TIBA-220788 format. One record per residue: x, y, z of N, C-alpha, C in turn. Coordinates in pm, 1 decimal. Last residue first. Layout:
+----------+----------+----------+----------+----------+----------+----------+----------+----------+
!       nx !       ny !       nz !      cax !      cay !      caz !       cx !       cy !       cz !
+----------+----------+----------+----------+----------+----------+----------+----------+----------+
!        X !        Y !        Z !        X !        Y !        Z !        X !        Y !        Z !
...
+----------+----------+----------+----------+----------+----------+----------+----------+----------+
This chain:
+----------+----------+----------+----------+----------+----------+----------+----------+----------+
!       nx !       ny !       nz !      cax !      cay !      caz !       cx !       cy !       cz !
+----------+----------+----------+----------+----------+----------+----------+----------+----------+
!    342.9 !  -3939.4 !   3217.2 !    350.4 !  -3994.2 !   3346.7 !    346.5 !  -4199.0 !   3340.7 !
!    221.1 !  -3820.9 !   2968.9 !    352.0 !  -3848.9 !   2993.6 !    416.6 !  -3931.1 !   3100.1 !
!    -50.2 !  -3706.5 !   3048.7 !    -16.3 !  -3837.1 !   2968.4 !    133.3 !  -3885.2 !   2980.7 !
!      4.2 !  -3466.5 !   3169.0 !    -73.1 !  -3588.4 !   3285.9 !    -41.4 !  -3714.9 !   3209.5 !
!    127.3 !  -3316.5 !   3001.0 !    211.9 !  -3373.7 !   3092.9 !    145.8 !  -3459.5 !   3204.6 !
!   -101.8 !  -3302.7 !   2804.2 !     63.6 !  -3368.2 !   2776.6 !    155.7 !  -3377.0 !   2907.1 !
!   -274.4 !  -3180.5 !   2944.8 !   -287.8 !  -3306.2 !   2904.8 !   -199.5 !  -3329.0 !   2864.6 !
!   -182.6 !  -2943.9 !   3054.3 !   -143.2 !  -2973.3 !   3154.1 !   -211.4 !  -3178.2 !   3113.7 !
!   -158.0 !  -2852.5 !   2765.1 !    -17.8 !  -2855.6 !   2859.9 !    -28.4 !  -2940.4 !   2976.4 !
!   -388.0 !  -2784.0 !   2702.9 !   -329.3 !  -2896.3 !   2635.8 !   -162.6 !  -2933.9 !   2713.8 !
!   -475.6 !  -2648.8 !   2914.9 !   -583.3 !  -2738.4 !   2909.1 !   -392.4 !  -2856.6 !   2820.3 !
!   -321.7 !  -2403.3 !   2802.9 !   -286.1 !  -2440.6 !   2982.5 !   -345.5 !  -2585.2 !   3009.5 !
!   -442.9 !  -2364.3 !   2572.7 !   -320.6 !  -2393.0 !   2555.3 !   -254.7 !  -2473.5 !   2695.9 !
!   -686.0 !  -2324.3 !   2633.2 !   -679.1 !  -2374.3 !   2558.7 !   -507.0 !  -2462.4 !   2593.8 !
!   -698.3 !  -2044.0 !   2767.4 !   -715.4 !  -2202.6 !   2867.7 !   -683.4 !  -2312.9 !   2768.3 !
!   -548.0 !  -1906.4 !   2511.8 !   -498.7 !  -1943.7 !   2610.4 !   -529.3 !  -2029.5 !   2723.3 !
!   -805.7 !  -1864.1 !   2370.5 !   -678.1 !  -1925.1 !   2370.4 !   -563.4 !  -2004.1 !   2461.2 !
!   -971.8 !  -1746.3 !   2559.0 !  -1028.7 !  -1894.4 !   2501.4 !   -837.1 !  -1930.3 !   2438.6 !
!   -850.6 !  -1486.7 !   2541.3 !   -812.7 !  -1567.6 !   2671.9 !   -859.0 !  -1706.6 !   2672.9 !
!   -840.1 !  -1407.9 !   2295.6 !   -698.1 !  -1448.2 !   2326.2 !   -722.4 !  -1499.3 !   2490.0 !
!  -1082.2 !  -1376.5 !   2228.5 !   -984.0 !  -1502.6 !   2151.6 !   -899.3 !  -1534.7 !   2231.2 !
!  -1146.5 !  -1151.1 !   2448.5 !  -1160.6 !  -1348.5 !   2410.4 !  -1175.6 !  -1430.9 !   2375.1 !
!   -996.6 !   -963.8 !   2306.5 !   -976.1 !  -1005.4 !   2401.5 !   -993.2 !  -1136.1 !   2450.5 !
!  -1133.4 !   -976.9 !   2055.2 !  -1000.2 !  -1051.0 !   1994.6 !   -948.8 !  -1039.6 !   2142.3 !
!  -1413.4 !   -870.5 !   2107.8 !  -1411.2 !   -990.3 !   2081.5 !  -1229.5 !  -1043.5 !   2060.2 !
!  -1236.5 !   -591.6 !   2263.6 !  -1326.2 !   -725.3 !   2333.4 !  -1334.3 !   -876.9 !   2299.1 !
!  -1186.4 !   -470.8 !   2003.8 !  -1091.8 !   -541.4 !   2120.7 !  -1181.8 !   -649.0 !   2204.9 !
!  -1452.7 !   -490.5 !   1864.2 !  -1339.4 !   -599.3 !   1762.8 !  -1256.9 !   -562.4 !   1901.5 !
!  -1569.7 !   -269.7 !   2050.4 !  -1623.5 !   -424.4 !   1995.0 !  -1552.3 !   -486.0 !   1978.6 !
!  -1417.5 !    -28.0 !   1974.5 !  -1407.9 !    -96.9 !   2107.9 !  -1455.5 !   -281.9 !   2094.9 !
!  -1460.9 !    -26.9 !   1718.6 !  -1270.8 !    -98.7 !   1719.5 !  -1326.6 !   -139.5 !   1860.9 !
!  -1695.4 !     -8.7 !   1705.3 !  -1698.2 !   -104.0 !   1630.9 !  -1537.1 !    -90.4 !   1637.0 !
!  -1684.3 !    271.7 !   1874.6 !  -1806.5 !    174.6 !   1930.5 !  -1755.0 !     26.6 !   1869.2 !
!  -1539.4 !    424.8 !   1663.0 !  -1503.9 !    449.4 !   1803.7 !  -1604.2 !    279.9 !   1882.1 !
!  -1666.0 !    437.8 !   1451.4 !  -1561.7 !    437.9 !   1453.5 !  -1530.7 !    334.7 !   1609.1 !
!  -1882.4 !    601.1 !   1564.7 !  -1942.0 !    428.6 !   1491.7 !  -1831.5 !    376.6 !   1461.2 !
!  -1835.5 !    811.7 !   1636.3 !  -1851.6 !    797.6 !   1719.2 !  -1924.4 !    599.2 !   1683.5 !
!  -1726.1 !    907.2 !   1360.6 !  -1636.4 !    929.2 !   1483.6 !  -1672.4 !    801.1 !   1586.4 !
!  -1918.8 !    981.2 !   1242.8 !  -1879.1 !    852.2 !   1209.7 !  -1765.0 !    804.8 !   1333.5 !
!  -2043.8 !   1123.4 !   1410.0 !  -2091.3 !   1024.8 !   1407.1 !  -2015.8 !    956.6 !   1375.7 !
!  -1839.2 !   1382.6 !   1317.5 !  -1892.4 !   1343.0 !   1473.0 !  -1957.5 !   1168.4 !   1462.3 !
!  -1859.7 !   1387.6 !   1025.6 !  -1748.9 !   1352.0 !   1085.9 !  -1785.2 !   1281.1 !   1227.7 !
!  -2215.2 !   1222.0 !    897.4 !  -2139.9 !   1368.8 !    951.8 !  -1962.1 !   1272.8 !    983.0 !
!  -2278.4 !    999.5 !    848.7 !  -2385.8 !   1106.6 !    766.4 !  -2269.0 !   1287.2 !    845.0 !
!  -2100.2 !    667.9 !    741.2 !  -2174.4 !    747.9 !    854.2 !  -2208.2 !    941.8 !    743.3 !
!  -2005.0 !    339.2 !    752.7 !  -2056.2 !    464.7 !    675.3 !  -2093.7 !    543.6 !    781.9 !
!  -1700.4 !    164.6 !    753.8 !  -1798.8 !    205.2 !    868.9 !  -1876.7 !    363.5 !    780.2 !
!  -1519.9 !   -145.2 !    656.7 !  -1592.0 !    -30.7 !    628.5 !  -1683.4 !     10.3 !    705.2 !
!  -1223.6 !   -368.0 !    634.9 !  -1334.8 !   -301.2 !    699.0 !  -1414.4 !   -123.6 !    645.7 !
!  -1050.4 !   -386.8 !    425.2 !  -1101.7 !   -529.0 !    512.9 !  -1233.5 !   -518.8 !    622.8 !
!  -1178.0 !   -270.1 !     70.2 !  -1092.0 !   -301.3 !    175.8 !  -1168.0 !   -421.5 !    332.4 !
!  -1156.3 !   -186.8 !   -254.3 !  -1152.1 !   -310.9 !   -182.1 !  -1069.7 !   -278.3 !    -51.4 !
!  -1336.5 !     -6.5 !   -481.7 !  -1241.1 !    -18.5 !   -336.0 !  -1263.0 !    -90.0 !   -294.4 !
!  -1333.7 !    124.0 !   -778.5 !  -1337.3 !    -27.1 !   -716.3 !  -1257.1 !     23.4 !   -559.9 !
!  -1471.2 !    299.8 !   -996.5 !  -1381.4 !    332.3 !   -910.8 !  -1383.1 !    185.3 !   -850.4 !
!  -1570.4 !    345.3 !  -1323.8 !  -1561.7 !    259.1 !  -1282.1 !  -1450.2 !    269.0 !  -1134.7 !
!  -1525.8 !    460.7 !  -1605.5 !  -1649.5 !    563.6 !  -1496.6 !  -1634.4 !    383.6 !  -1349.7 !
!  -1190.8 !    350.6 !  -1576.4 !  -1282.7 !    474.0 !  -1703.0 !  -1375.8 !    508.9 !  -1579.9 !
!  -1123.3 !    224.0 !  -1340.7 !  -1076.9 !    204.0 !  -1512.4 !  -1197.2 !    266.9 !  -1546.3 !
!   -952.6 !    294.2 !  -1050.0 !   -982.8 !    363.0 !  -1137.1 !  -1078.1 !    341.4 !  -1229.1 !
!   -905.4 !    107.7 !   -773.9 !   -891.6 !     89.0 !   -896.4 !  -1000.1 !    139.4 !   -917.7 !
!   -798.9 !     59.7 !   -430.4 !   -895.3 !    115.1 !   -473.8 !   -832.6 !    116.9 !   -667.9 !
!   -763.8 !   -181.5 !   -147.7 !   -699.5 !   -118.4 !   -270.4 !   -818.4 !    -13.2 !   -342.6 !
!   -666.6 !   -109.1 !    224.3 !   -679.1 !   -136.5 !    100.6 !   -674.2 !   -114.7 !    -33.0 !
!   -700.3 !    -36.0 !    558.1 !   -608.3 !    -41.4 !    465.4 !   -675.4 !   -138.6 !    312.3 !
!  -1032.3 !     68.1 !    598.6 !   -945.0 !     19.9 !    683.4 !   -855.0 !     25.1 !    574.2 !
!  -1259.4 !    384.1 !    654.3 !  -1195.8 !    264.1 !    573.8 !  -1058.0 !    230.0 !    614.4 !
!  -1533.6 !    584.9 !    664.4 !  -1439.7 !    505.8 !    683.4 !  -1372.0 !    370.5 !    644.8 !
!  -1705.3 !    753.3 !    418.4 !  -1673.7 !    627.6 !    483.5 !  -1553.5 !    597.3 !    567.0 !
!  -1934.8 !    996.6 !    412.6 !  -1840.8 !    983.6 !    428.0 !  -1808.9 !    820.1 !    457.5 !
!  -2045.4 !   1210.4 !     86.8 !  -2083.0 !   1086.5 !    183.4 !  -1950.9 !   1055.5 !    256.1 !
!  -2186.9 !   1515.1 !     16.3 !  -2051.9 !   1445.6 !     14.5 !  -2141.4 !   1352.4 !    146.4 !
!  -2422.9 !   1510.7 !   -227.2 !  -2407.0 !   1534.2 !    -77.7 !  -2297.3 !   1483.9 !    -78.9 !
!  -2463.9 !   1577.0 !   -533.2 !  -2426.0 !   1675.0 !   -477.7 !  -2375.0 !   1721.3 !   -310.2 !
!  -2648.4 !   1383.5 !   -598.8 !  -2704.1 !   1520.6 !   -567.4 !  -2612.7 !   1638.7 !   -476.9 !
!  -2509.3 !   1183.0 !   -639.7 !  -2535.6 !   1202.7 !   -769.4 !  -2589.4 !   1357.7 !   -726.2 !
!  -2259.6 !   1226.9 !   -375.9 !  -2318.5 !   1135.2 !   -461.6 !  -2409.8 !   1239.9 !   -539.7 !
!  -1873.9 !   1282.2 !   -328.2 !  -2030.7 !   1322.0 !   -399.9 !  -2098.3 !   1206.6 !   -482.7 !
!  -1705.2 !   1072.5 !    -71.6 !  -1766.1 !   1116.6 !   -209.0 !  -1842.6 !   1170.7 !   -241.4 !
!  -1401.3 !   1001.2 !    115.6 !  -1535.1 !   1067.3 !    120.6 !  -1552.5 !   1091.4 !    -42.2 !
!  -1294.9 !    774.5 !    341.3 !  -1289.7 !    817.1 !    203.7 !  -1398.4 !    895.5 !    210.4 !
!  -1069.2 !    819.9 !    603.5 !  -1187.6 !    870.9 !    571.6 !  -1222.1 !    872.8 !    374.6 !
!   -828.5 !    563.5 !    694.8 !   -868.6 !    684.4 !    696.8 !  -1069.8 !    758.7 !    619.9 !
!   -577.1 !    286.3 !    646.7 !   -681.7 !    333.4 !    681.4 !   -746.2 !    475.2 !    702.2 !
!   -468.7 !    375.7 !    264.3 !   -439.2 !    360.1 !    392.5 !   -530.6 !    364.1 !    481.8 !
!   -471.6 !    236.8 !    -60.1 !   -522.4 !    296.1 !     48.4 !   -462.8 !    300.7 !    205.6 !
!   -255.2 !    165.5 !   -335.7 !   -279.8 !    120.1 !   -201.0 !   -377.0 !    242.6 !   -101.5 !
!   -412.1 !    246.8 !   -629.7 !   -342.0 !    290.5 !   -567.3 !   -357.1 !    173.0 !   -437.0 !
!   -458.1 !    342.2 !   -994.8 !   -494.6 !    227.0 !   -875.0 !   -390.1 !    254.7 !   -804.0 !
!   -638.6 !    470.0 !  -1281.4 !   -562.3 !    479.5 !  -1132.1 !   -586.7 !    371.0 !  -1077.4 !
!   -695.1 !    609.7 !  -1560.8 !   -701.0 !    547.1 !  -1518.1 !   -591.7 !    515.7 !  -1389.0 !
!   -762.0 !   1010.8 !  -1580.3 !   -699.5 !    882.3 !  -1641.1 !   -749.6 !    760.4 !  -1523.9 !
!  -1066.0 !   1192.2 !  -1477.8 !   -948.1 !   1136.8 !  -1463.4 !   -871.4 !   1005.4 !  -1546.8 !
!  -1313.7 !   1260.8 !  -1512.7 !  -1237.3 !   1280.3 !  -1630.1 !  -1100.2 !   1205.0 !  -1615.1 !
!  -1472.0 !   1211.3 !  -1305.9 !  -1495.6 !   1129.0 !  -1423.4 !  -1393.6 !   1152.1 !  -1522.2 !
!  -1170.6 !   1264.8 !  -1031.1 !  -1303.6 !   1270.6 !  -1107.3 !  -1354.9 !   1222.0 !  -1198.6 !
!  -1036.1 !   1184.8 !   -763.8 !  -1057.1 !   1164.4 !   -856.9 !  -1182.0 !   1205.9 !   -921.9 !
!   -774.2 !   1303.9 !   -522.5 !   -920.8 !   1343.7 !   -568.6 !   -953.6 !   1240.1 !   -685.8 !
!   -593.5 !   1208.0 !   -245.0 !   -634.9 !   1241.8 !   -385.2 !   -710.2 !   1272.2 !   -401.6 !
!   -335.7 !   1204.8 !     16.3 !   -427.0 !   1194.8 !     -8.4 !   -452.0 !   1309.7 !   -152.9 !
!     14.4 !   1016.4 !     52.3 !   -132.3 !   1156.4 !     18.1 !   -244.0 !   1135.8 !    -20.1 !
!     86.0 !    784.1 !      1.5 !    199.6 !    914.2 !    -62.4 !     92.2 !   1027.8 !     11.3 !
!    -76.6 !    537.8 !     57.0 !     61.7 !    601.9 !    115.2 !    126.9 !    728.7 !    120.7 !
!   -392.3 !    743.3 !     44.7 !   -255.7 !    662.6 !    -11.3 !   -156.5 !    706.0 !     42.1 !
!   -731.4 !    857.3 !    101.0 !   -608.6 !    855.6 !    123.2 !   -496.8 !    736.7 !     50.1 !
!  -1008.0 !   1023.0 !   -100.6 !   -924.8 !    922.5 !    -12.9 !   -770.0 !    973.3 !     -7.8 !
!  -1313.6 !   1098.5 !   -282.6 !  -1125.8 !   1163.3 !   -252.8 !  -1041.0 !   1031.0 !   -115.2 !
!  -1448.2 !   1137.2 !   -607.4 !  -1413.7 !   1074.1 !   -467.3 !  -1276.2 !   1097.6 !   -445.3 !
!  -1736.4 !   1285.9 !   -728.6 !  -1593.2 !   1288.1 !   -683.7 !  -1548.1 !   1192.5 !   -584.6 !
!  -1965.5 !   1175.4 !   -809.7 !  -1971.2 !   1251.7 !   -859.2 !  -1786.1 !   1320.1 !   -882.9 !
!  -2112.6 !    810.6 !   -809.0 !  -2058.5 !    919.4 !   -785.7 !  -1972.6 !   1060.2 !   -865.0 !
!  -2360.1 !    583.0 !   -716.7 !  -2277.7 !    709.7 !   -864.2 !  -2176.6 !    788.4 !   -801.3 !
!  -2316.8 !    271.2 !   -560.8 !  -2357.1 !    405.2 !   -616.6 !  -2304.8 !    446.9 !   -658.3 !
!  -2266.2 !     61.6 !   -343.4 !  -2234.3 !     77.1 !   -477.1 !  -2414.4 !    161.8 !   -539.9 !
!  -2124.1 !   -110.6 !    -20.5 !  -2203.6 !      5.6 !    -96.1 !  -2218.0 !      5.7 !   -218.1 !
!  -2032.3 !   -395.9 !     50.2 !  -2090.7 !   -231.9 !    118.0 !  -2129.8 !   -172.1 !     77.6 !
!  -2061.9 !   -655.1 !    -57.1 !  -2053.4 !   -524.0 !    -95.4 !  -2076.7 !   -430.6 !    -30.5 !
!  -1904.3 !   -935.5 !    175.1 !  -1990.8 !   -878.9 !    104.9 !  -1975.0 !   -750.4 !      3.1 !
!  -1643.2 !   -985.3 !    288.5 !  -1734.7 !  -1099.1 !    266.3 !  -1922.2 !  -1047.3 !    226.3 !
!  -1410.6 !   -810.3 !    212.8 !  -1423.4 !   -953.5 !    242.9 !  -1551.2 !  -1079.4 !    224.2 !
!  -1613.2 !   -527.7 !     91.0 !  -1543.1 !   -626.1 !    187.2 !  -1520.3 !   -738.0 !    190.3 !
!  -1609.3 !   -307.7 !   -189.0 !  -1616.2 !   -404.6 !   -125.9 !  -1485.3 !   -436.8 !     32.0 !
!  -1768.1 !    -57.3 !   -306.4 !  -1717.8 !    -26.1 !   -195.6 !  -1723.4 !   -202.0 !   -141.2 !
!  -1772.7 !    149.1 !   -638.3 !  -1893.6 !     25.6 !   -561.5 !  -1724.4 !    -25.3 !   -471.4 !
!  -1884.6 !    391.6 !   -805.5 !  -1840.7 !    362.2 !   -667.5 !  -1895.6 !    264.7 !   -649.7 !
!  -1919.9 !    524.3 !  -1127.3 !  -1961.5 !    353.7 !  -1031.8 !  -1868.4 !    376.9 !   -945.1 !
!  -1916.2 !    807.6 !  -1212.7 !  -1865.8 !    743.2 !  -1176.8 !  -1930.9 !    616.7 !  -1095.9 !
+----------+----------+----------+----------+----------+----------+----------+----------+----------+
């Protein structure tokens, strides 16, 4: 099967897969080449697949969609992080979430400053 993982801004991964495992809202599932066409929404978790050398590859994914048609498996998610083993993947996800938390905190502080400045301007121009 051809596995393609796409993010909002780029193609994250595209390669052959012998088996794909992921988790949907109603539980985990496995896709093999001979399985029927399938579509589901994904929950944040680990998507794993066996590459053409029968090596398991891991990708942490955010919520999204998975669609299998014939020999194509298309996964569309907000974010994805690849790793060679679960420990490495956990570390990478932790680093990425910490980085995103810092960005969100800086954004919230900037918005708060803008609101304060807007209120000051509004109050001073109203007199």
